[in-house]
C-alpha positions in Angstrom: 36.3 48.4 6.5 35.1 52.0 7.0 38.0 54.6 7.2 36.7 55.2 10.8 37.1 51.4 11.7 40.6 51.8 10.1 41.6 54.4 12.3 40.2 53.0 15.4 41.9 49.6 14.6 45.2 51.1 13.8 45.9 54.1 16.0 49.5 53.9 15.1 48.8 55.6 12.1 48.8 59.0 13.9 52.6 58.7 13.4 52.3 59.3 9.9 52.6 63.2 9.2 52.6 65.6 6.2 56.4 66.2 6.5 57.5 62.7 6.5 55.4 62.0 3.5 56.8 65.0 1.9 60.3 64.4 3.0 60.1 60.6 1.5 58.3 61.7 -1.8 61.2 64.4 -2.4 64.2 62.1 -1.4 63.2 58.8 -3.0 61.1 59.9 -5.7 62.4 63.5 -6.6 58.7 64.6 -6.3 58.1 68.1 -5.0 54.7 69.0 -6.3 52.7 67.6 -3.2 49.0 68.5 -4.8 49.6 65.6 -7.2 47.5 62.4 -6.6 49.4 59.2 -6.6 48.1 58.5 -10.1 49.3 62.0 -11.3 52.9 61.0 -9.9 52.8 57.7 -12.2 53.1 55.4 -8.9 53.1 51.9 -9.8 52.7 48.9 -7.4 56.1 48.9 -6.8 56.4 52.6 -5.9 53.6 52.0 -3.4 55.5 49.3 -1.8 58.7 51.3 -1.5 56.6 54.5 -0.2 55.0 52.2 2.5 58.2 50.4 3.5 60.1 54.1 3.5 57.1 55.4 6.1 57.3 52.2 8.3 61.0 52.4 8.5 61.1 56.2 9.5 58.4 56.0 11.9 59.1 52.3 13.2 55.6 51.2 12.6 53.8 48.5 10.7 51.1 49.8 8.1 48.6 46.9 7.8 47.4 46.0 4.2 43.9 47.2 4.6 45.3 50.7 5.4 47.8 50.6 2.5 45.0 50.5 0.0 43.4 53.9 1.4 47.0 55.5 1.9 48.1 54.9 -1.7 44.9 55.1 -3.7 45.8 56.3 -7.2 43.2 59.2 -7.0 44.5 60.1 -3.6 47.0 62.9 -2.6 49.5 62.1 0.2 47.9 64.9 1.9 44.4 63.8 1.9 45.4 60.8 4.2 46.6 63.4 6.5 43.1 65.3 6.3 41.6 61.9 6.8 43.2 61.3 9.9 43.0 64.7 11.7 39.1 64.6 10.8 38.9 60.9 12.4 40.7 62.1 15.6 38.3 65.5 15.8 35.3 62.9 15.3 36.6 60.8 18.1 37.2 63.7 20.5 33.5 64.9 19.6 34.8 68.2 18.0 
C-alpha cells in the first residue's frame, strides 16, 4: 500500500504530531536528539512496540500494523513521518 493510500485509509493518523513524538522519546527513552533515525537511536522491535503503544495511549487512537511499519522504519526519523503526513494533507487539498 502506498503512503498516500495509508493516509487516506487511516485519517486518525493526523492526530500524531511532532511534540507528542518528542515527548515520548525524551520521557520513555531519554532521547533528546530528534534528528536521529530510529536505527541510530538503536530501537529494537520491543522499543518500536513501546513507542507505538505510548502514541496510541496518549492520542487515544489505534495505529494499524500497516502504518507501524512506515512509522518506525529504522532509516526514518520521527520528524519524517510528520513531514509525510503534512505533505499528504497538502496533496489532498490540491496545494
